[in-house]
Every structure is written in structure tokens, then in C-alpha cells.
Biopython code that builds the backbone (N, CA, C, O; Angstrom):
import numpy as np
from Bio.PDB.StructureBuilder import StructureBuilder

atoms = [
    (1, "MET", "N", (6.584, 11.155, -10.244)),
    (1, "MET", "CA", (5.165, 10.793, -11.148)),
    (1, "MET", "C", (3.302, 11.305, -10.602)),
    (1, "MET", "O", (2.425, 10.541, -10.198)),
    (2, "GLU", "N", (3.229, 12.662, -10.778)),
    (2, "GLU", "CA", (2.081, 12.504, -10.627)),
    (2, "GLU", "C", (1.516, 11.783, -10.449)),
    (2, "GLU", "O", (1.815, 10.648, -10.822)),
    (3, "ASN", "N", (0.108, 12.120, -9.614)),
    (3, "ASN", "CA", (-0.817, 10.911, -9.932)),
    (3, "ASN", "C", (-2.090, 11.563, -10.858)),
    (3, "ASN", "O", (-3.071, 10.828, -10.744)),
    (4, "ARG", "N", (-2.396, 12.900, -11.871)),
    (4, "ARG", "CA", (-2.414, 12.783, -13.098)),
    (4, "ARG", "C", (-1.523, 12.690, -14.000)),
    (4, "ARG", "O", (-1.971, 11.669, -14.521)),
    (5, "GLN", "N", (-0.773, 12.891, -14.504)),
    (5, "GLN", "CA", (0.681, 11.106, -15.099)),
    (5, "GLN", "C", (0.015, 10.509, -15.406)),
    (5, "GLN", "O", (-0.611, 10.488, -16.466)),
    (6, "PHE", "N", (-0.031, 9.392, -13.893)),
    (6, "PHE", "CA", (-0.101, 8.540, -13.996)),
    (6, "PHE", "C", (-1.278, 7.578, -14.923)),
    (6, "PHE", "O", (-1.249, 6.498, -15.512)),
    (7, "ILE", "N", (-2.495, 8.865, -14.618)),
    (7, "ILE", "CA", (-3.324, 8.286, -14.841)),
    (7, "ILE", "C", (-3.192, 8.822, -16.095)),
    (7, "ILE", "O", (-2.712, 7.855, -16.687)),
    (8, "GLU", "N", (-3.255, 9.398, -16.631)),
    (8, "GLU", "CA", (-2.492, 9.945, -18.326)),
    (8, "GLU", "C", (-1.818, 8.749, -18.559)),
    (8, "GLU", "O", (-2.193, 8.668, -19.729)),
    (9, "ARG", "N", (-1.265, 7.945, -18.439)),
    (9, "ARG", "CA", (-0.197, 7.573, -19.099)),
    (9, "ARG", "C", (-1.351, 5.244, -19.470)),
    (9, "ARG", "O", (-1.509, 4.539, -20.467)),
    (10, "LEU", "N", (-1.721, 5.118, -18.061)),
    (10, "LEU", "CA", (-2.326, 4.616, -18.365)),
    (10, "LEU", "C", (-4.017, 3.926, -18.959)),
    (10, "LEU", "O", (-4.367, 2.768, -19.190)),
    (11, "SER", "N", (-4.901, 5.496, -19.062)),
    (11, "SER", "CA", (-5.467, 5.311, -19.950)),
    (11, "SER", "C", (-4.842, 5.402, -21.254)),
    (11, "SER", "O", (-5.462, 4.707, -22.060)),
    (12, "GLU", "N", (-4.140, 5.821, -21.615)),
    (12, "GLU", "CA", (-3.206, 5.602, -23.148)),
    (12, "GLU", "C", (-2.979, 3.758, -23.176)),
    (12, "GLU", "O", (-2.758, 3.264, -24.281)),
    (13, "ARG", "N", (-3.020, 3.178, -22.417)),
    (13, "ARG", "CA", (-2.176, 1.403, -22.197)),
    (13, "ARG", "C", (-3.744, 1.343, -22.240)),
    (13, "ARG", "O", (-4.301, 1.201, -23.329)),
    (14, "VAL", "N", (-4.540, 1.457, -20.965)),
    (14, "VAL", "CA", (-6.111, 0.345, -22.050)),
    (14, "VAL", "C", (-7.027, 1.105, -22.628)),
    (14, "VAL", "O", (-8.204, 0.763, -22.735)),
    (15, "LYS", "N", (-6.453, 2.424, -23.129)),
    (15, "LYS", "CA", (-7.586, 3.120, -23.560)),
    (15, "LYS", "C", (-8.742, 3.471, -23.370)),
    (15, "LYS", "O", (-9.579, 3.188, -24.227)),
    (16, "MET", "N", (-9.009, 3.978, -22.538)),
    (16, "MET", "CA", (-10.039, 4.544, -21.791)),
    (16, "MET", "C", (-10.068, 5.504, -21.598)),
    (16, "MET", "O", (-8.995, 5.982, -21.968)),
    (17, "GLU", "N", (-10.998, 6.598, -20.993)),
    (17, "GLU", "CA", (-11.030, 8.223, -20.598)),
    (17, "GLU", "C", (-10.434, 8.150, -19.353)),
    (17, "GLU", "O", (-10.205, 7.170, -18.644)),
    (18, "LYS", "N", (-10.190, 9.461, -19.168)),
    (18, "LYS", "CA", (-8.872, 9.600, -17.787)),
    (18, "LYS", "C", (-9.883, 9.463, -17.254)),
    (18, "LYS", "O", (-9.863, 8.289, -16.887)),
    (19, "ASP", "N", (-11.221, 10.098, -16.811)),
    (19, "ASP", "CA", (-11.763, 9.990, -15.730)),
    (19, "ASP", "C", (-12.385, 8.691, -15.250)),
    (19, "ASP", "O", (-12.603, 8.403, -14.073)),
    (20, "GLN", "N", (-12.651, 7.926, -16.349)),
    (20, "GLN", "CA", (-13.179, 6.395, -16.017)),
    (20, "GLN", "C", (-11.652, 5.899, -15.367)),
    (20, "GLN", "O", (-11.575, 5.626, -14.169)),
    (21, "THR", "N", (-10.778, 5.835, -16.025)),
    (21, "THR", "CA", (-8.776, 5.399, -15.855)),
    (21, "THR", "C", (-8.896, 5.758, -14.218)),
    (21, "THR", "O", (-8.934, 4.753, -13.509)),
    (22, "GLY", "N", (-8.951, 6.873, -13.609)),
    (22, "GLY", "CA", (-9.377, 7.595, -12.779)),
    (22, "GLY", "C", (-9.979, 7.016, -11.088)),
    (22, "GLY", "O", (-9.659, 7.176, -9.910)),
    (23, "ARG", "N", (-11.021, 6.278, -11.885)),
    (23, "ARG", "CA", (-12.206, 6.312, -11.013)),
    (23, "ARG", "C", (-11.782, 4.481, -9.937)),
    (23, "ARG", "O", (-11.723, 4.074, -8.777)),
    (24, "MET", "N", (-11.529, 3.790, -11.935)),
    (24, "MET", "CA", (-10.624, 2.477, -11.824)),
    (24, "MET", "C", (-9.593, 2.120, -10.628)),
    (24, "MET", "O", (-9.374, 1.162, -9.886)),
    (25, "ILE", "N", (-8.884, 3.928, -10.940)),
    (25, "ILE", "CA", (-7.570, 3.757, -9.415)),
    (25, "ILE", "C", (-7.543, 4.050, -8.782)),
    (25, "ILE", "O", (-6.558, 4.131, -8.049)),
    (26, "ASP", "N", (-9.570, 4.768, -8.424)),
    (26, "ASP", "CA", (-9.872, 4.586, -7.162)),
    (26, "ASP", "C", (-10.409, 3.167, -5.580)),
    (26, "ASP", "O", (-10.382, 2.723, -4.432)),
    (27, "LEU", "N", (-10.945, 3.192, -7.434)),
    (27, "LEU", "CA", (-11.794, 1.706, -6.710)),
    (27, "LEU", "C", (-10.699, 0.753, -6.602)),
    (27, "LEU", "O", (-10.684, 0.208, -5.499)),
    (28, "LEU", "N", (-9.747, 0.366, -7.424)),
    (28, "LEU", "CA", (-8.637, -0.449, -7.321)),
    (28, "LEU", "C", (-8.199, -0.046, -5.536)),
    (28, "LEU", "O", (-8.442, -0.876, -4.660)),
    (29, "CYS", "N", (-7.586, 1.227, -5.222)),
    (29, "CYS", "CA", (-7.481, 1.248, -3.608)),
    (29, "CYS", "C", (-8.253, 0.882, -2.714)),
    (29, "CYS", "O", (-7.994, 0.274, -1.675)),
    (30, "GLU", "N", (-9.669, 1.420, -3.290)),
    (30, "GLU", "CA", (-10.428, 1.145, -1.988)),
    (30, "GLU", "C", (-10.559, -0.531, -1.471)),
    (30, "GLU", "O", (-10.468, -0.893, -0.297)),
    (31, "VAL", "N", (-10.816, -1.529, -2.779)),
    (31, "VAL", "CA", (-10.757, -2.848, -2.309)),
    (31, "VAL", "C", (-9.129, -3.296, -1.614)),
    (31, "VAL", "O", (-8.843, -3.988, -0.637)),
    (32, "ILE", "N", (-8.314, -2.589, -2.562)),
    (32, "ILE", "CA", (-7.401, -2.992, -1.701)),
    (32, "ILE", "C", (-7.498, -2.841, -0.026)),
    (32, "ILE", "O", (-7.518, -3.842, 0.691)),
    (33, "SER", "N", (-7.561, -1.375, 0.553)),
    (33, "SER", "CA", (-7.634, -0.886, 1.954)),
    (33, "SER", "C", (-8.685, -1.756, 2.286)),
    (33, "SER", "O", (-8.569, -2.138, 3.451)),
    (34, "ASP", "N", (-9.894, -2.321, 1.577)),
    (34, "ASP", "CA", (-11.528, -2.810, 2.604)),
    (34, "ASP", "C", (-10.518, -4.405, 3.157)),
    (34, "ASP", "O", (-10.522, -5.035, 4.214)),
    (35, "THR", "N", (-9.887, -4.553, 2.086)),
    (35, "THR", "CA", (-9.482, -5.870, 1.941)),
    (35, "THR", "C", (-8.384, -6.070, 3.100)),
    (35, "THR", "O", (-8.779, -6.759, 4.040)),
    (36, "VAL", "N", (-7.254, -5.650, 3.173)),
    (36, "VAL", "CA", (-6.406, -5.082, 3.994)),
    (36, "VAL", "C", (-6.558, -4.555, 5.911)),
    (36, "VAL", "O", (-5.815, -4.621, 6.891)),
    (37, "ALA", "N", (-7.743, -4.129, 5.677)),
    (37, "ALA", "CA", (-8.546, -3.865, 6.730)),
    (37, "ALA", "C", (-9.346, -5.296, 7.601)),
    (37, "ALA", "O", (-9.586, -5.488, 8.793)),
    (38, "GLU", "N", (-9.671, -6.379, 5.967)),
    (38, "GLU", "CA", (-10.208, -7.795, 6.878)),
    (38, "GLU", "C", (-9.092, -8.548, 7.156)),
    (38, "GLU", "O", (-9.190, -9.726, 7.501)),
    (39, "GLU", "N", (-7.477, -7.675, 6.975)),
    (39, "GLU", "CA", (-6.412, -8.719, 7.945)),
    (39, "GLU", "C", (-6.375, -9.970, 6.369)),
    (39, "GLU", "O", (-5.917, -11.095, 6.568)),
    (40, "ASP", "N", (-6.713, -9.721, 5.425)),
    (40, "ASP", "CA", (-6.324, -10.021, 4.109)),
    (40, "ASP", "C", (-5.539, -9.921, 3.998)),
    (40, "ASP", "O", (-5.181, -8.985, 4.713)),
    (41, "ILE", "N", (-4.322, -10.523, 3.172)),
    (41, "ILE", "CA", (-3.481, -10.188, 1.944)),
    (41, "ILE", "C", (-4.154, -10.257, 0.765)),
    (41, "ILE", "O", (-5.188, -10.773, 0.341)),
    (42, "VAL", "N", (-3.132, -9.485, 0.301)),
    (42, "VAL", "CA", (-3.755, -8.789, -1.298)),
    (42, "VAL", "C", (-2.803, -9.201, -2.078)),
    (42, "VAL", "O", (-1.766, -9.000, -1.447)),
    (43, "VAL", "N", (-2.437, -9.876, -3.558)),
    (43, "VAL", "CA", (-2.297, -10.064, -4.321)),
    (43, "VAL", "C", (-2.018, -10.010, -5.355)),
    (43, "VAL", "O", (-2.619, -10.628, -6.234)),
    (44, "VAL", "N", (-1.250, -9.425, -5.513)),
    (44, "VAL", "CA", (-0.871, -8.544, -7.477)),
    (44, "VAL", "C", (-0.031, -9.059, -7.785)),
    (44, "VAL", "O", (1.076, -9.061, -7.248)),
    (45, "PRO", "N", (-0.589, -9.956, -9.309)),
    (45, "PRO", "CA", (0.724, -11.039, -10.056)),
    (45, "PRO", "C", (1.547, -9.693, -10.466)),
    (45, "PRO", "O", (0.975, -8.655, -10.796)),
    (46, "SER", "N", (2.854, -9.829, -10.407)),
    (46, "SER", "CA", (4.081, -9.139, -11.095)),
    (46, "SER", "C", (4.542, -8.255, -9.841)),
    (46, "SER", "O", (5.597, -7.625, -9.767)),
    (47, "PHE", "N", (3.900, -8.309, -9.223)),
    (47, "PHE", "CA", (3.877, -6.730, -8.841)),
    (47, "PHE", "C", (4.244, -6.461, -7.141)),
    (47, "PHE", "O", (4.912, -5.574, -6.611)),
    (48, "GLY", "N", (3.261, -8.008, -6.371)),
    (48, "GLY", "CA", (3.804, -7.590, -4.679)),
    (48, "GLY", "C", (2.538, -8.057, -4.315)),
    (48, "GLY", "O", (1.619, -8.605, -4.924)),
    (49, "SER", "N", (2.758, -7.640, -2.978)),
    (49, "SER", "CA", (1.564, -8.038, -2.193)),
    (49, "SER", "C", (1.476, -7.584, -1.090)),
    (49, "SER", "O", (2.579, -7.503, -0.551)),
    (50, "PHE", "N", (0.265, -7.078, -0.201)),
    (50, "PHE", "CA", (0.201, -6.114, 0.111)),
    (50, "PHE", "C", (-0.363, -7.199, 1.904)),
    (50, "PHE", "O", (-0.504, -8.420, 1.837)),
    (51, "GLU", "N", (-0.504, -6.705, 2.766)),
    (51, "GLU", "CA", (-0.449, -7.758, 3.741)),
    (51, "GLU", "C", (-0.393, -6.668, 5.546)),
    (51, "GLU", "O", (0.349, -5.962, 6.228)),
    (52, "PRO", "N", (-1.979, -7.350, 5.487)),
    (52, "PRO", "CA", (-1.666, -6.679, 7.793)),
    (52, "PRO", "C", (-0.520, -6.668, 8.653)),
    (52, "PRO", "O", (0.026, -7.767, 8.738)),
    (53, "LYS", "N", (-0.158, -6.024, 9.114)),
    (53, "LYS", "CA", (0.652, -6.417, 10.194)),
    (53, "LYS", "C", (0.035, -6.057, 11.616)),
    (53, "LYS", "O", (-0.731, -5.106, 11.765)),
    (54, "LYS", "N", (0.400, -6.828, 12.560)),
    (54, "LYS", "CA", (-0.311, -6.572, 14.523)),
    (54, "LYS", "C", (1.092, -6.189, 14.390)),
    (54, "LYS", "O", (2.204, -6.605, 14.065)),
    (55, "LYS", "N", (0.242, -4.859, 14.947)),
    (55, "LYS", "CA", (1.490, -3.965, 15.857)),
    (55, "LYS", "C", (0.933, -4.233, 17.440)),
    (55, "LYS", "O", (-0.198, -3.904, 17.795)),
    (56, "LEU", "N", (1.921, -4.885, 18.321)),
    (56, "LEU", "CA", (1.780, -5.317, 19.605)),
    (56, "LEU", "C", (1.852, -4.354, 20.170)),
    (56, "LEU", "O", (2.480, -3.391, 19.728)),
    (57, "GLU", "N", (0.954, -4.348, 21.799)),
    (57, "GLU", "CA", (0.983, -2.984, 22.601)),
    (57, "GLU", "C", (2.586, -3.032, 23.092)),
    (57, "GLU", "O", (3.310, -4.023, 23.193)),
    (58, "ARG", "N", (2.909, -1.567, 23.373)),
    (58, "ARG", "CA", (3.980, -1.965, 24.065)),
    (58, "ARG", "C", (4.110, -0.919, 25.299)),
    (58, "ARG", "O", (3.049, -0.404, 25.653)),
    (59, "VAL", "N", (5.342, -0.531, 26.025)),
    (59, "VAL", "CA", (5.564, 0.568, 26.740)),
    (59, "VAL", "C", (6.808, 1.053, 26.293)),
    (59, "VAL", "O", (7.877, 0.532, 25.974)),
    (60, "VAL", "N", (6.165, 2.721, 26.388)),
    (60, "VAL", "CA", (7.701, 3.219, 25.491)),
    (60, "VAL", "C", (7.854, 4.000, 26.754)),
    (60, "VAL", "O", (7.026, 3.893, 27.658)),
    (61, "VAL", "N", (9.113, 4.947, 26.854)),
    (61, "VAL", "CA", (9.826, 5.939, 27.726)),
    (61, "VAL", "C", (9.780, 7.369, 26.711)),
    (61, "VAL", "O", (10.299, 7.518, 25.605)),
    (62, "HIS", "N", (8.832, 8.497, 27.650)),
    (62, "HIS", "CA", (9.418, 9.881, 26.186)),
    (62, "HIS", "C", (10.381, 10.112, 27.053)),
    (62, "HIS", "O", (10.446, 10.000, 28.278)),
    (63, "PRO", "N", (11.287, 10.528, 26.052)),
    (63, "PRO", "CA", (12.826, 10.451, 26.028)),
    (63, "PRO", "C", (13.377, 11.853, 27.390)),
    (63, "PRO", "O", (14.405, 11.803, 28.065)),
    (64, "THR", "N", (12.347, 12.921, 27.428)),
    (64, "THR", "CA", (12.809, 14.220, 27.991)),
    (64, "THR", "C", (12.098, 13.742, 29.147)),
    (64, "THR", "O", (12.938, 13.627, 30.039)),
    (65, "THR", "N", (10.860, 13.378, 29.606)),
    (65, "THR", "CA", (10.342, 13.416, 30.776)),
    (65, "THR", "C", (10.689, 12.100, 31.810)),
    (65, "THR", "O", (10.392, 11.922, 32.991)),
    (66, "ALA", "N", (11.420, 11.291, 30.877)),
    (66, "ALA", "CA", (10.804, 9.780, 31.753)),
    (66, "ALA", "C", (9.590, 8.655, 31.711)),
    (66, "ALA", "O", (9.529, 7.477, 32.063)),
    (67, "ARG", "N", (8.707, 9.526, 31.150)),
    (67, "ARG", "CA", (7.747, 9.380, 32.061)),
    (67, "ARG", "C", (7.101, 7.667, 31.129)),
    (67, "ARG", "O", (7.264, 7.828, 29.920)),
    (68, "LYS", "N", (6.654, 6.644, 31.353)),
    (68, "LYS", "CA", (6.283, 5.268, 31.041)),
    (68, "LYS", "C", (5.083, 5.746, 29.551)),
    (68, "LYS", "O", (4.727, 6.925, 29.557)),
    (69, "MET", "N", (4.657, 5.045, 28.644)),
    (69, "MET", "CA", (3.601, 5.328, 27.935)),
    (69, "MET", "C", (2.971, 3.965, 27.864)),
    (69, "MET", "O", (3.835, 3.098, 27.737)),
    (70, "LEU", "N", (1.590, 3.435, 27.910)),
    (70, "LEU", "CA", (1.417, 2.742, 27.074)),
    (70, "LEU", "C", (1.071, 2.823, 25.277)),
    (70, "LEU", "O", (0.266, 3.720, 25.027)),
    (71, "VAL", "N", (1.552, 2.034, 24.034)),
    (71, "VAL", "CA", (0.789, 2.331, 23.159)),
    (71, "VAL", "C", (0.379, 1.429, 22.878)),
    (71, "VAL", "O", (1.164, 0.482, 22.829)),
    (72, "PRO", "N", (-1.137, 1.168, 22.514)),
    (72, "PRO", "CA", (-2.130, 0.361, 21.913)),
    (72, "PRO", "C", (-1.399, -0.252, 20.481)),
    (72, "PRO", "O", (-0.608, 0.234, 19.673)),
    (73, "PRO", "N", (-2.323, -2.028, 20.646)),
    (73, "PRO", "CA", (-1.949, -2.230, 19.146)),
    (73, "PRO", "C", (-2.491, -2.188, 18.367)),
    (73, "PRO", "O", (-3.719, -2.263, 18.341)),
    (74, "ARG", "N", (-1.719, -2.047, 17.406)),
    (74, "ARG", "CA", (-2.409, -1.371, 16.122)),
    (74, "ARG", "C", (-2.530, -1.587, 15.031)),
    (74, "ARG", "O", (-1.633, -2.429, 15.016)),
    (75, "LEU", "N", (-3.030, -1.566, 13.547)),
    (75, "LEU", "CA", (-2.567, -2.398, 12.042)),
    (75, "LEU", "C", (-2.175, -2.087, 11.721)),
    (75, "LEU", "O", (-2.521, -0.906, 11.763)),
    (76, "THR", "N", (-0.776, -2.290, 10.792)),
    (76, "THR", "CA", (0.024, -1.377, 9.858)),
    (76, "THR", "C", (-0.623, -1.902, 8.622)),
    (76, "THR", "O", (-1.819, -2.150, 8.469)),
    (77, "LEU", "N", (0.449, -2.047, 7.671)),
    (77, "LEU", "CA", (0.337, -2.008, 6.208)),
    (77, "LEU", "C", (1.415, -2.834, 5.614)),
    (77, "LEU", "O", (2.378, -2.116, 5.882)),
    (78, "GLY", "N", (1.909, -3.866, 4.984)),
    (78, "GLY", "CA", (3.312, -4.138, 4.781)),
    (78, "GLY", "C", (3.376, -4.685, 3.036)),
    (78, "GLY", "O", (2.825, -5.707, 2.627)),
    (79, "PHE", "N", (3.960, -3.989, 2.423)),
    (79, "PHE", "CA", (3.970, -4.640, 0.885)),
    (79, "PHE", "C", (5.609, -4.884, 0.753)),
    (79, "PHE", "O", (6.637, -4.234, 0.944)),
    (80, "LYS", "N", (5.102, -6.657, 0.161)),
    (80, "LYS", "CA", (6.477, -7.119, -0.511)),
    (80, "LYS", "C", (7.118, -7.353, -1.709)),
    (80, "LYS", "O", (7.501, -8.453, -1.312)),
    (81, "PRO", "N", (7.591, -7.294, -2.862)),
    (81, "PRO", "CA", (7.483, -6.474, -4.043)),
    (81, "PRO", "C", (7.530, -8.116, -4.767)),
    (81, "PRO", "O", (8.269, -8.937, -4.223)),
    (82, "ALA", "N", (7.060, -8.359, -5.476)),
    (82, "ALA", "CA", (7.419, -10.008, -6.389)),
    (82, "ALA", "C", (9.203, -9.560, -6.683)),
    (82, "ALA", "O", (10.003, -8.662, -6.418)),
    (83, "ALA", "N", (9.114, -10.999, -7.476)),
    (83, "ALA", "CA", (10.380, -10.822, -7.492)),
    (83, "ALA", "C", (10.657, -10.460, -9.127)),
    (83, "ALA", "O", (11.542, -9.818, -9.693)),
    (84, "ALA", "N", (9.558, -11.130, -9.562)),
    (84, "ALA", "CA", (9.709, -10.081, -10.851)),
    (84, "ALA", "C", (10.004, -8.605, -11.145)),
    (84, "ALA", "O", (10.712, -8.239, -12.083)),
    (85, "LEU", "N", (9.403, -7.781, -10.264)),
    (85, "LEU", "CA", (8.898, -5.956, -10.138)),
    (85, "LEU", "C", (11.031, -5.986, -9.462)),
    (85, "LEU", "O", (11.923, -5.264, -9.907)),
    (86, "LYS", "N", (11.156, -6.976, -8.442)),
    (86, "LYS", "CA", (12.389, -6.544, -7.784)),
    (86, "LYS", "C", (13.686, -6.918, -9.177)),
    (86, "LYS", "O", (14.674, -6.335, -8.730)),
    (87, "ASN", "N", (13.919, -7.261, -9.906)),
    (87, "ASN", "CA", (14.118, -7.775, -10.913)),
    (87, "ASN", "C", (13.943, -6.466, -12.267)),
    (87, "ASN", "O", (14.947, -5.894, -12.692)),
    (88, "GLU", "N", (13.180, -6.295, -12.559)),
    (88, "GLU", "CA", (12.928, -5.198, -13.374)),
    (88, "GLU", "C", (13.405, -3.984, -13.109)),
    (88, "GLU", "O", (13.762, -3.203, -13.992)),
    (89, "ILE", "N", (13.452, -3.695, -11.655)),
    (89, "ILE", "CA", (13.729, -2.510, -10.828)),
    (89, "ILE", "C", (15.914, -2.533, -11.142)),
    (89, "ILE", "O", (16.553, -1.631, -11.683)),
    (90, "LYS", "N", (16.559, -4.035, -10.496)),
    (90, "LYS", "CA", (17.504, -4.195, -10.729)),
    (90, "LYS", "C", (18.041, -4.054, -12.225)),
    (90, "LYS", "O", (19.221, -3.712, -12.302)),
    (91, "GLU", "N", (17.537, -4.210, -13.119)),
    (91, "GLU", "CA", (18.388, -3.920, -14.180)),
    (91, "GLU", "C", (18.129, -3.259, -14.696)),
    (91, "GLU", "O", (18.557, -3.242, -15.850)),
    (92, "GLY", "N", (17.320, -2.311, -14.285)),
    (92, "GLY", "CA", (17.194, -0.705, -15.264)),
    (92, "GLY", "C", (15.929, -0.829, -16.059)),
    (92, "GLY", "O", (15.577, 0.083, -16.806)),
]
sb = StructureBuilder()
sb.init_structure("model")
sb.init_model(0)
sb.init_chain("A")
sb.init_seg("    ")
for serial, (resi, resn, name, xyz) in enumerate(atoms, 1):
    if name == "N":
        sb.init_residue(resn, " ", resi, " ")
    sb.init_atom(name, np.array(xyz, "f"), 0.0, 1.0, " ", f" {name:<3s}", serial, name[0])
structure = sb.get_structure()
């Protein structure tokens, strides 16, 4: 499903204009991004949780040159689906 189709389907369900629905989705994503960047967990009931995960600094070896390189630590995003969502997907 493309973004445009998602916005159309959601706008029909919430009975809002498509541009308002698109803006609402943009704001939702912005809030989730800001919250995770602050290293907090975002829980969406019946959907799942977005959790920041810290990747530690590590040393890797370049496969062709055999040169060792240091990869700096970074923050990544993890998503854990809720049990209700898992069951819904399993059941089809």
C-alpha cells in the first residue's frame, strides 16, 4: 500500500479531509521520532512499541584490505509488535 492509498483509507475512517489526515500522519511520525531520539519508548496500544537501541562501538575488518576500522556507537530503532497484532496477522 502506498502512502496516498493509506491516507485515503484513513481519511474515510476518521471522516477528515485527506490533507488533514496526511498532516496528522506526519505529526504522528514526528512525535514518535522525537520521542525515540530522546531515548524514550513509544507504546501504541494494540499495535506495538518503538524502542531506541544503542549499538556499541566495535572494530570491524574490511574484507578485501584486511584493514581494521572502528565503527562508532549509534542509536537505532527497534519495533516490537503487540500480541494482538501478531495474532491478527497469524490468523489472516
